[in-house]
C-alpha positions as a printed NumPy array, in Angstrom:
array([[-10.315,  13.077, -17.482],
       [-11.625,   9.578, -16.921],
       [ -9.441,   7.269, -14.812],
       [ -8.143,   5.058, -17.631],
       [ -6.39 ,   7.818, -19.335],
       [ -4.719,   8.536, -15.952],
       [ -4.281,   5.001, -15.327],
       [ -2.78 ,   4.782, -18.962],
       [  0.233,   7.993, -17.858],
       [  0.798,   5.674, -14.309],
       [  1.653,   3.123, -16.253],
       [  4.086,   4.533, -18.785],
       [  5.227,   6.314, -15.944],
       [  6.423,   3.289, -14.434],
       [  7.272,   1.68 , -17.036],
       [ 10.021,   3.683, -17.861],
       [ 11.213,   3.883, -14.409],
       [ 11.396,   0.657, -14.551],
       [  9.436,  -0.17 , -11.463],
       [  7.931,  -3.612, -12.226],
       [ 10.727,  -6.678, -11.97 ],
       [ 10.003,  -9.796, -13.623],
       [ 11.125, -12.884, -11.476],
       [ 10.105, -14.941,  -8.611],
       [  9.377, -12.864,  -5.549],
       [  7.957, -13.334,  -1.839],
       [  5.473, -10.389,  -0.914],
       [  5.095,  -8.855,   2.481],
       [  2.144, -12.195,   3.433],
       [  4.566, -15.181,   2.354],
       [  2.947, -15.398,  -1.077],
       [  4.874, -16.354,  -4.421],
       [  4.598, -13.683,  -7.151],
       [  6.652, -13.494, -10.552],
       [  6.66 ,  -9.456, -11.083],
       [  7.665,  -7.298,  -8.161],
       [  6.2  ,  -3.601,  -7.999],
       [  9.201,  -1.8  ,  -6.61 ],
       [  7.563,   0.904,  -4.349],
       [ 10.744,   1.58 ,  -2.866],
       [ 11.862,   3.548,  -6.298],
       [  8.799,   5.386,  -5.869],
       [  9.683,   7.039,  -2.929],
       [ 13.43 ,   7.375,  -3.598],
       [ 13.172,   9.16 ,  -6.921],
       [ 11.866,  12.723,  -6.396],
       [ 10.547,  12.997,  -9.48 ],
       [  8.733,   9.771,  -9.925],
       [  7.609,  10.3  ,  -6.293],
       [  5.836,  13.582,  -7.721],
       [  4.588,  12.136, -10.584],
       [  2.941,   9.144,  -9.235],
       [  1.272,  11.266,  -6.696],
       [  0.13 ,  14.101,  -8.562],
       [ -1.729,  11.043, -10.844],
       [ -3.311,   9.876,  -7.652],
       [ -4.246,  12.707,  -6.208],
       [ -6.326,  13.707, -10.072],
       [ -8.102,  10.516,  -9.277],
       [ -8.935,  11.769,  -5.448],
       [-10.127,  14.828,  -6.714],
       [-12.312,  13.225,  -9.797],
       [-14.635,  10.825,  -6.58 ],
       [-14.214,  13.658,  -3.459],
       [-14.886,  17.09 ,  -2.892],
       [-12.614,  19.037,  -0.701],
       [-14.937,  19.223,   2.507],
       [-15.375,  15.638,   2.258],
       [-11.554,  14.796,   3.57 ],
       [-10.099,  15.719,   6.477],
       [ -6.991,  14.094,   6.462],
       [ -4.657,  11.433,   4.31 ],
       [ -3.47 ,   8.527,   6.566],
       [ -0.685,   6.077,   5.752],
       [  2.018,   3.918,   7.159],
       [  5.733,   4.904,   7.695],
       [  7.884,   5.115,   5.725],
       [  6.329,   4.053,   2.647],
       [  2.881,   5.087,   2.083],
       [  3.304,   8.129,   4.683],
       [  5.723,   9.92 ,   2.064],
       [  2.704,   9.128,  -0.754],
       [ -0.214,  11.196,   1.73 ],
       [  2.412,  13.994,   2.402],
       [  3.079,  14.358,  -1.501],
       [ -0.49 ,  13.748,  -1.998],
       [ -1.635,  16.514,   0.341],
       [  0.784,  19.305,  -1.042],
       [ -0.886,  18.353,  -4.543],
       [ -4.603,  18.633,  -2.833],
       [ -3.302,  22.039,  -1.957],
       [ -2.996,  23.276,  -5.036],
       [ -5.65 ,  21.535,  -6.518],
       [ -8.16 ,  21.977,  -3.489],
       [ -6.785,  25.522,  -2.516],
       [ -6.681,  23.487,   0.838],
       [ -4.169,  20.405,   1.886],
       [ -5.321,  17.819,   4.245],
       [ -4.087,  16.982,   7.007],
       [ -1.405,  13.747,   7.11 ],
       [ -1.196,  10.856,   9.728],
       [  0.436,   8.106,   9.628],
       [  0.525,   4.587,  11.414],
       [  3.627,   2.85 ,  12.642],
       [  4.861,  -0.702,  12.435],
       [  5.865,  -1.902,  16.217],
       [  7.647,  -5.114,  16.675],
       [  6.024,  -7.579,  19.241],
       [  7.313, -10.624,  20.761],
       [  4.803, -13.698,  19.472],
       [  2.997, -15.003,  22.573],
       [  3.388, -18.542,  20.965],
       [  5.01 , -20.805,  23.34 ],
       [  6.422, -23.096,  20.997],
       [  7.641, -20.656,  18.519],
       [  8.338, -17.245,  20.049],
       [  8.991, -14.86 ,  17.118],
       [  8.551, -11.303,  16.909],
       [  5.356, -10.008,  14.94 ],
       [  4.578,  -6.968,  13.654],
       [  1.372,  -4.818,  14.617],
       [  0.481,  -1.797,  13.553],
       [  0.168,   1.712,  15.772],
       [ -0.548,   5.72 ,  16.134],
       [  1.684,   7.105,  18.015],
       [  3.203,  10.801,  18.307],
       [ -0.619,  11.865,  19.146],
       [ -1.975,  11.081,  15.57 ],
       [ -5.348,   8.664,  17.43 ],
       [ -5.759,  11.913,  19.186],
       [ -5.322,  14.259,  15.656],
       [ -7.642,  12.173,  14.032],
       [-10.831,  12.169,  16.391],
       [-13.442,  13.432,  14.482],
       [-11.877,  13.291,  11.053],
       [-12.975,  12.285,   7.733],
       [-10.106,  10.429,   6.497],
       [ -8.708,   9.006,   3.023],
       [ -6.189,   5.97 ,   4.093],
       [ -3.371,   5.819,   1.296],
       [ -1.542,   2.683,   0.497],
       [  1.284,   1.911,  -2.154],
       [  1.145,  -1.763,  -3.482],
       [ -1.897,  -4.182,  -2.688],
       [ -1.423,  -7.636,  -2.635],
       [ -3.624,  -9.767,   0.157],
       [ -4.633,  -5.882,   0.929],
       [ -3.418,  -7.354,   4.614],
       [ -2.059,  -4.229,   5.684],
       [ -4.4  ,  -1.908,   3.873],
       [ -6.65 ,  -4.416,   6.364],
       [ -5.028,  -3.603,   8.867],
       [ -4.326,   0.063,   8.766],
       [ -8.409,   0.276,   8.549],
       [ -9.001,  -1.819,  11.316],
       [ -6.276,   0.844,  13.618],
       [ -8.441,   3.875,  12.171],
       [-11.891,   2.383,  12.995],
       [-10.83 ,   2.273,  16.571],
       [-10.111,   6.228,  16.874],
       [-13.957,   7.75 ,  18.336],
       [-15.98 ,   9.28 ,  16.205],
       [-13.888,   8.464,  12.492],
       [-15.15 ,   8.492,   9.329],
       [-13.048,   6.74 ,   6.991],
       [-14.048,   7.363,   3.482],
       [-12.434,   5.122,   1.407],
       [ -8.342,   4.43 ,   0.255],
       [ -6.329,   5.64 ,  -2.537],
       [ -3.747,   3.057,  -3.708],
       [ -0.987,   3.178,  -6.46 ],
       [ -0.949,  -0.15 ,  -7.436],
       [ -3.621,  -2.856,  -7.044],
       [ -2.115,  -6.448,  -8.025],
       [ -5.053,  -8.253,  -7.361],
       [ -7.936,  -6.212,  -8.954],
       [-10.005,  -9.354,  -8.417],
       [-10.195,  -9.802,  -5.212],
       [ -9.426,  -6.267,  -3.825],
       [-12.519,  -4.35 ,  -4.331],
       [-14.926,  -1.929,  -2.855],
       [-16.905,  -4.879,  -1.528],
       [-14.148,  -6.872,  -0.25 ],
       [-12.846,  -3.998,   1.766],
       [-15.869,  -2.703,   2.948],
       [-15.029,   0.818,   1.505],
       [-14.657,   2.805,  -1.629],
       [-10.996,   1.71 ,  -3.494],
       [ -9.181,   3.831,  -5.827],
       [ -6.475,   2.301,  -7.633],
       [ -3.747,   3.961,  -9.922],
       [ -2.793,   1.002, -11.724],
       [ -4.822,  -2.029, -11.001],
       [ -3.372,  -5.028, -12.762],
       [ -3.687,  -8.815, -12.348],
       [ -0.598, -10.764, -10.739],
       [ -1.06 , -14.02 ,  -9.733],
       [ -0.149, -14.346,  -6.17 ],
       [  0.783, -18.163,  -5.119],
       [  0.551, -20.277,  -2.226],
       [  4.194, -21.465,  -1.424],
       [  3.122, -25.381,  -1.339],
       [  1.751, -24.417,  -5.021],
       [  4.171, -22.61 ,  -6.729],
       [  4.742, -22.929, -10.441],
       [  8.177, -20.881, -10.348],
       [  9.424, -23.017,  -7.245],
       [  8.324, -26.496,  -9.443],
       [ 10.736, -24.755, -12.293],
       [ 13.703, -24.55 , -10.267],
       [ 13.607, -20.668, -10.407],
       [ 15.286, -19.114,  -7.862],
       [ 13.612, -17.165,  -5.091],
       [ 14.927, -13.056,  -5.348],
       [ 16.428, -12.56 ,  -1.994],
       [ 17.668,  -8.993,  -3.077],
       [ 13.916,  -7.634,  -3.738],
       [ 10.63 ,  -9.154,  -1.338],
       [ 10.729, -11.315,   1.491],
       [ 12.78 , -13.899,  -0.359],
       [ 15.81 , -14.14 ,   2.315],
       [ 13.238, -14.495,   4.962],
       [ 11.542, -17.47 ,   3.047],
       [ 14.351, -19.147,   2.889],
       [ 15.993, -18.947,   5.813],
       [ 12.712, -20.308,   7.334],
       [ 12.968, -23.081,   4.654],
       [ 16.46 , -24.199,   5.677],
       [ 14.843, -24.781,   9.43 ],
       [ 12.566, -27.063,   7.912]])
């Protein structure tokens, strides 16, 4: 089965579950978008999670052999759940399941004296750093906008001794023109690649048109709070 056929099945699955929502949204890194991919909906719906991770696993099996991947690595809470379910599917397909590890977001106080704020960084806790030594790993992520979180995960994993990062597999690549294997410096598999424009806050057509920012999904509430301080 070709990747395009897998993507067609995946798009149909996300459409009938209304995972993609149109509107005016703010992403993790502050970009403004005219559609939002409800990644939380994937992990909150057992059947949807099973379907999505099953298709992602099919992609992995087409590109890798069982002996090439020891461990799937995600970020808690969302992509770590994708990784766990993928390991289950891959165990059925390969007859041996890869291990699973995950990084966690840790809040830290910014060192900037002018505007001290709480920032987040990624860490391997619970002994995962030691367990990843010498492993051949595949990174797992849910949605790529700027790919910032995936890059952070790649950089964190690269700090582990003797680790071999084989690539990454993601549920939804919102910017395939920018997020590529070449730009990330590692092979990238995406279940769905669909270009969705990510505008800067200063050049957002939806803002100019007065379209309200959605505060229920994404980071719209945080954006409006910061705007109110200016």
